[in-house]
Backbone as numpy.savetxt, mean C-alpha at the origin, in Angstrom:
# Nx Ny Nz CAx CAy CAz Cx Cy Cz
21.79 7.41 4.59 20.73 7.52 4.82 19.74 6.40 3.82
20.50 6.21 2.88 19.77 5.20 1.98 19.90 4.16 2.49
20.86 3.63 3.42 21.00 2.34 3.71 19.69 2.28 4.85
19.67 3.24 5.68 18.45 2.94 6.67 17.15 3.02 5.81
16.92 3.70 5.24 15.65 3.39 4.26 15.71 2.19 3.45
16.62 1.87 2.98 16.71 0.16 2.31 16.60 -0.83 3.58
17.04 -0.62 4.61 16.85 -1.36 5.58 15.04 -1.37 6.24
14.80 -0.77 6.40 13.14 -0.07 6.74 12.65 -0.91 5.87
12.65 -0.59 4.54 11.99 -1.16 3.57 11.89 -2.80 3.35
12.91 -3.46 3.42 13.13 -4.78 3.77 12.49 -5.10 4.89
12.40 -4.42 5.98 11.76 -4.67 7.15 10.06 -4.64 6.65
9.70 -3.64 6.30 8.47 -3.60 5.51 8.18 -4.48 4.65
8.80 -4.98 3.69 8.80 -6.12 3.05 8.58 -7.45 3.63
9.24 -7.76 4.79 8.96 -8.98 5.28 7.66 -9.15 6.61
7.12 -7.64 6.88 5.79 -7.64 7.47 4.92 -7.65 6.24
4.99 -6.67 5.35 3.80 -6.90 4.27 3.83 -8.22 3.79
4.81 -9.37 3.44 4.41 -10.52 2.82 3.59 -11.32 3.65
3.74 -11.11 5.51 2.80 -11.77 6.26 1.86 -11.32 6.10
1.57 -10.00 6.09 -0.06 -9.44 5.91 -0.81 -9.93 4.61
0.01 -9.97 3.46 -0.50 -9.89 2.47 -0.61 -11.50 2.09
-0.46 -12.52 2.75 -0.71 -13.87 2.63 -2.12 -14.43 3.80
-2.25 -13.39 4.70 -3.17 -14.13 5.63 -4.42 -12.87 4.99
-4.29 -11.93 4.52 -5.49 -10.93 4.31 -6.48 -11.27 3.30
-6.00 -11.85 1.88 -7.22 -12.23 1.15 -8.11 -13.16 1.48
-7.84 -14.12 1.90 -8.76 -15.20 2.25 -9.97 -14.50 3.23
-9.35 -14.21 4.31 -10.40 -13.42 5.00 -11.20 -12.24 4.79
-10.80 -11.75 3.92 -11.24 -10.14 3.46 -12.72 -10.12 3.42
-13.44 -10.97 2.81 -14.83 -11.18 2.59 -15.55 -11.57 3.92
-15.04 -12.09 4.73 -15.67 -12.42 5.63 -15.10 -11.71 6.94
-14.23 -10.92 6.98 -13.99 -9.72 7.90 -14.72 -8.82 7.52
-14.91 -8.23 6.27 -16.10 -7.22 5.81 -17.47 -7.26 6.52
-17.79 -8.65 6.31 -18.98 -8.82 6.87 -19.00 -8.85 8.48
-18.23 -9.46 9.12 -18.52 -9.12 10.53 -17.91 -7.71 10.74
-17.37 -7.12 10.54 -16.46 -5.77 10.83 -18.19 -4.80 11.40
-19.24 -4.97 10.47 -20.48 -4.15 10.87 -21.03 -4.62 12.41
-21.08 -6.04 12.09 -21.62 -6.49 13.48 -21.00 -5.69 14.61
-19.58 -6.04 14.69 -18.84 -5.74 15.74 -19.15 -3.97 16.11
-18.97 -3.27 15.03 -19.45 -1.80 15.58 -20.67 -1.54 15.82
-21.93 -2.56 15.61 -23.07 -1.97 15.88 -23.35 -2.14 17.46
-22.85 -3.23 17.73 -22.45 -3.64 19.14 -21.68 -2.76 19.98
-21.01 -2.37 19.48 -20.35 -1.03 20.34 -20.08 0.17 19.51
-20.83 1.06 19.34 -20.63 2.14 18.26 -19.89 3.05 18.88
-20.04 3.33 20.24 -19.28 4.04 21.12 -17.87 4.38 20.79
-17.49 2.90 21.04 -16.08 2.66 20.97 -15.44 2.69 19.48
-16.01 2.41 18.40 -15.80 2.65 17.20 -15.81 3.90 16.82
-16.59 4.85 17.16 -16.83 5.78 16.59 -15.73 7.30 17.30
-15.63 6.83 17.88 -14.44 7.94 18.72 -13.20 7.48 17.92
-12.65 6.06 17.87 -11.43 5.85 17.54 -11.51 6.06 15.81
-12.58 6.39 15.22 -12.29 6.62 13.64 -12.51 8.14 13.81
-13.08 9.04 14.21 -13.06 10.05 14.65 -12.04 10.94 14.86
-11.37 10.12 15.98 -9.90 10.65 15.96 -8.88 10.67 15.09
-9.22 9.75 14.10 -8.12 9.78 13.18 -8.42 10.74 12.07
-7.44 11.59 11.55 -7.99 12.68 10.23 -7.94 12.08 9.73
-7.77 10.74 8.72 -7.62 9.99 7.74 -9.24 9.39 7.75
-9.71 9.03 9.12 -10.77 8.35 9.06 -11.86 8.76 7.98
-12.32 9.83 8.23 -13.68 10.50 7.51 -13.35 10.21 6.09
-11.77 11.05 5.38 -12.06 10.76 3.76 -12.02 9.11 3.49
-11.52 8.15 4.19 -11.51 6.98 3.95 -12.88 6.19 3.47
-14.09 6.40 4.25 -15.12 5.61 3.40 -15.33 6.26 1.87
-15.12 7.10 1.63 -15.00 7.28 -0.01 -13.49 7.52 -0.74
-12.73 7.48 0.29 -11.48 7.55 0.04 -10.71 6.24 -0.84
-11.43 5.18 -0.34 -10.92 4.01 -1.45 -10.50 4.44 -2.97
-11.66 5.24 -3.49 -11.25 5.29 -4.72 -10.02 6.33 -5.12
-9.77 7.45 -4.03 -8.65 8.05 -3.84 -7.52 7.41 -3.94
-7.51 6.50 -3.10 -6.59 5.82 -2.96 -5.54 4.65 -4.20
-6.67 4.07 -4.54 -6.54 3.29 -5.72 -6.18 4.13 -6.75
-6.86 5.35 -7.02 -6.21 6.06 -8.26 -4.76 6.87 -7.73
-4.63 6.70 -6.45 -3.24 7.59 -6.42 -2.02 6.37 -6.32
-2.51 5.30 -6.38 -1.72 4.06 -6.57 -1.29 3.86 -7.68
-2.24 4.05 -8.68 -2.40 3.57 -10.34 -0.89 5.10 -10.71
-1.23 6.21 -10.21 -0.86 7.32 -10.70 0.97 7.00 -10.36
1.08 6.80 -8.81 2.33 6.67 -8.38 2.98 5.73 -8.94
2.25 4.52 -9.35 3.05 3.29 -9.75 3.35 3.62 -11.57
2.16 4.26 -12.34 2.59 4.84 -13.73 3.88 5.89 -13.37
3.81 6.75 -12.49 5.25 7.42 -12.56 6.40 6.41 -11.96
6.30 5.31 -11.17 7.63 4.66 -10.55 8.13 4.02 -12.36
6.99 3.79 -12.92 7.52 2.54 -14.35 8.06 3.89 -14.99
8.11 5.14 -14.95 8.51 6.14 -16.10 9.41 6.55 -15.79
10.47 6.30 -14.34 11.94 6.42 -14.26 12.77 5.90 -15.04
13.94 6.32 -15.19 14.72 5.65 -16.40 16.02 5.81 -15.33
16.26 4.96 -14.66 17.64 4.52 -13.42 18.15 5.92 -13.00
17.09 6.51 -12.18 17.22 7.77 -11.45 17.08 7.48 -10.03
18.03 7.08 -9.32 17.72 6.52 -7.29 16.91 7.81 -6.69
17.34 8.50 -7.13 16.63 9.97 -6.04 15.01 10.08 -7.06
14.87 9.84 -7.98 13.49 10.00 -8.45 12.47 8.53 -8.08
13.11 7.16 -7.65 12.68 6.31 -6.97 12.47 6.41 -5.69
13.44 7.23 -4.61 13.34 7.93 -3.54 12.07 8.58 -3.30
11.95 9.58 -4.38 10.69 10.54 -4.35 9.27 9.45 -4.41
9.45 8.60 -5.30 8.44 7.90 -5.14 7.82 7.40 -3.93
8.86 6.54 -3.45 9.05 6.00 -2.10 8.39 6.84 -0.78
8.94 8.47 -0.76 8.51 9.12 0.04 6.62 9.54 -0.40
6.68 9.30 -1.56 5.13 9.74 -1.59 4.52 8.75 -1.39
4.74 7.30 -1.47 3.99 6.37 -1.15 3.88 6.02 0.16
4.66 6.86 1.29 4.47 6.69 2.38 3.58 7.57 2.92
3.64 8.74 2.11 2.58 9.81 2.77 1.27 9.42 2.47
0.90 8.59 1.34 -0.17 8.13 0.90 -0.46 7.17 1.86
0.24 6.20 2.16 0.03 4.91 3.23 -0.57 5.28 4.46
-0.24 6.59 5.02 -0.70 7.35 6.23 -2.04 7.74 6.22
-2.77 7.74 4.86 -4.05 7.96 5.00 -4.87 7.01 4.70
-4.65 5.89 4.54 -5.28 4.74 4.17 -5.23 3.42 5.37
-6.17 2.40 5.54 -6.31 1.44 6.30 -6.55 0.37 5.38
-6.31 -0.57 6.32 -6.88 -1.80 5.92 -6.02 -2.58 4.76
-6.41 -3.39 4.11 -5.70 -3.98 2.67 -5.03 -2.81 1.82
-5.47 -1.76 1.84 -4.89 -0.61 0.96 -3.60 -0.41 1.39
-3.31 -0.34 3.03 -2.12 0.02 3.45 -1.09 -0.93 2.51
-1.45 -1.94 2.29 -0.19 -3.04 1.29 0.00 -2.37 0.21
-0.93 -1.72 -0.27 -0.62 -1.28 -2.17 0.57 -0.21 -1.59
0.77 0.67 -0.71 1.39 1.54 -0.53 2.99 0.86 -0.09
2.76 0.27 0.84 3.78 -0.35 1.77 4.84 -1.22 0.47
4.23 -2.08 -0.58 4.63 -2.80 -1.23 5.17 -2.01 -2.27
4.77 -0.91 -2.56 5.73 -0.04 -3.72 6.67 0.76 -2.76
6.34 1.12 -1.69 7.57 1.84 -0.97 8.73 0.65 -1.19
8.50 -0.86 -0.82 9.65 -1.69 -1.15 9.95 -1.27 -2.33
9.51 -1.92 -3.10 9.73 -1.86 -4.62 10.65 -0.53 -5.41
10.21 0.56 -4.44 10.71 1.86 -5.15 12.45 1.77 -4.28
12.26 1.51 -3.16 13.60 1.96 -2.55 14.50 0.63 -2.86
14.17 -0.72 -3.32 14.75 -1.73 -3.52 15.39 -1.22 -5.06
14.64 -0.66 -5.78 15.03 -0.19 -7.29 15.89 0.91 -7.18
15.87 1.94 -6.01 16.80 2.87 -5.83 18.18 2.45 -5.60
18.21 1.54 -4.61 19.56 0.69 -4.48 20.07 0.08 -5.50
19.45 -1.11 -6.39 19.95 -1.35 -7.29 20.12 -0.81 -8.43
19.54 0.58 -8.59 20.11 1.57 -9.60 21.44 1.94 -9.39
21.87 1.92 -8.26 23.54 2.54 -7.55 24.47 1.37 -7.95
23.97 0.08 -7.64 24.84 -1.05 -8.06 24.69 -1.26 -9.43
23.83 -0.83 -10.75 23.53 -1.26 -11.75 22.93 -2.17 -12.22
22.11 -2.71 -11.21 20.90 -4.05 -11.35 19.59 -3.43 -11.25
18.81 -4.54 -11.05 17.38 -4.29 -11.00 16.86 -4.96 -9.54
15.64 -4.13 -9.21 14.82 -4.56 -8.30 14.67 -6.04 -7.99
14.78 -6.60 -6.80 14.55 -8.39 -6.34 13.55 -8.19 -6.85
12.79 -9.73 -7.73 11.91 -10.05 -7.58 10.81 -10.26 -6.45
11.30 -10.09 -5.54 10.54 -10.42 -4.10 9.61 -9.32 -4.36
10.33 -7.97 -4.61 9.84 -6.70 -4.42 8.46 -6.58 -5.27
9.03 -7.36 -6.55 7.96 -7.09 -7.95 6.70 -7.82 -7.30
7.01 -9.20 -6.86 6.15 -10.03 -6.48 5.13 -9.59 -5.18
5.77 -8.68 -4.59 4.81 -8.08 -3.16 3.86 -6.68 -3.88
4.20 -6.27 -4.60 3.43 -4.89 -5.65 2.28 -6.04 -6.27
2.57 -6.83 -7.19 1.77 -7.88 -7.54 0.63 -8.07 -6.56
1.15 -9.03 -5.46 -0.07 -9.88 -4.52 -0.67 -8.46 -4.00
0.05 -7.41 -3.65 -1.12 -6.43 -2.74 -1.83 -5.47 -3.73
-1.68 -5.95 -5.07 -2.76 -5.46 -6.27 -4.02 -6.22 -6.54
-3.24 -7.30 -6.22 -4.75 -8.66 -6.17 -5.45 -8.78 -5.45
-4.90 -8.42 -3.91 -5.14 -8.72 -2.71 -6.62 -7.10 -2.48
-6.41 -6.00 -3.31 -6.73 -5.29 -3.69 -8.02 -4.94 -4.98
-7.72 -5.90 -5.42 -8.38 -5.60 -6.79 -9.99 -5.39 -6.34
-10.65 -5.85 -5.86 -11.78 -6.33 -5.64 -12.56 -5.12 -5.40
-12.06 -4.30 -4.23 -11.97 -3.09 -3.67 -12.21 -2.25 -4.43
-11.34 -1.84 -5.45 -10.81 -0.72 -6.03 -12.09 -0.98 -7.15
-11.95 -2.02 -7.88 -12.83 -2.40 -8.92 -14.35 -2.03 -8.31
-14.70 -2.33 -6.90 -15.82 -2.05 -6.54 -16.27 -0.38 -6.59
-14.69 0.20 -6.53 -15.19 1.60 -6.63 -14.99 2.16 -7.97
-15.12 1.43 -8.84 -14.64 1.97 -10.45 -13.31 2.31 -10.68
-12.27 1.65 -9.97 -11.04 1.92 -10.50 -10.56 0.66 -10.43
-9.55 0.31 -11.49 -8.83 -0.84 -12.11 -7.17 -0.69 -12.13
-6.81 -1.28 -10.95 -5.68 -1.32 -10.42 -4.58 -1.89 -11.89
-3.64 -0.94 -12.02 -2.59 -1.38 -13.03 -1.14 -1.70 -12.55
-0.28 -2.51 -13.22 0.51 -2.68 -13.11 1.45 -2.74 -14.68
């Protein structure tokens, strides 16, 4: 089971790396272009958002998502070489990831990768890969502006 979760985490890291590189630069232009697109086709945008149960809280949920990330990351940092505790962080981040969209997905995806990587490393007596740590750092920087605008400072 751990090998399957680790493989999924590594695959997520590869996808996250591709997303995090492309996401930060066009973020400000995308947020400006998105309202224009939804204005021209409100009937198409509204049903797709209302059909998702996490879409309604998303508008006010950025602050909650950022606070949840901070809480999960603090829990992650408090763990002392317990692979099961790292896996618990993985599953909590997975649940949180299901409640967000856009760049915020990267926060939880990167934390999932780091947690499962650390879980595997503990069993081998090592530390997580630097790439896993870098992915979390990159996701934090990519989302810092959005979280700060909601009054939450992301912490590493």
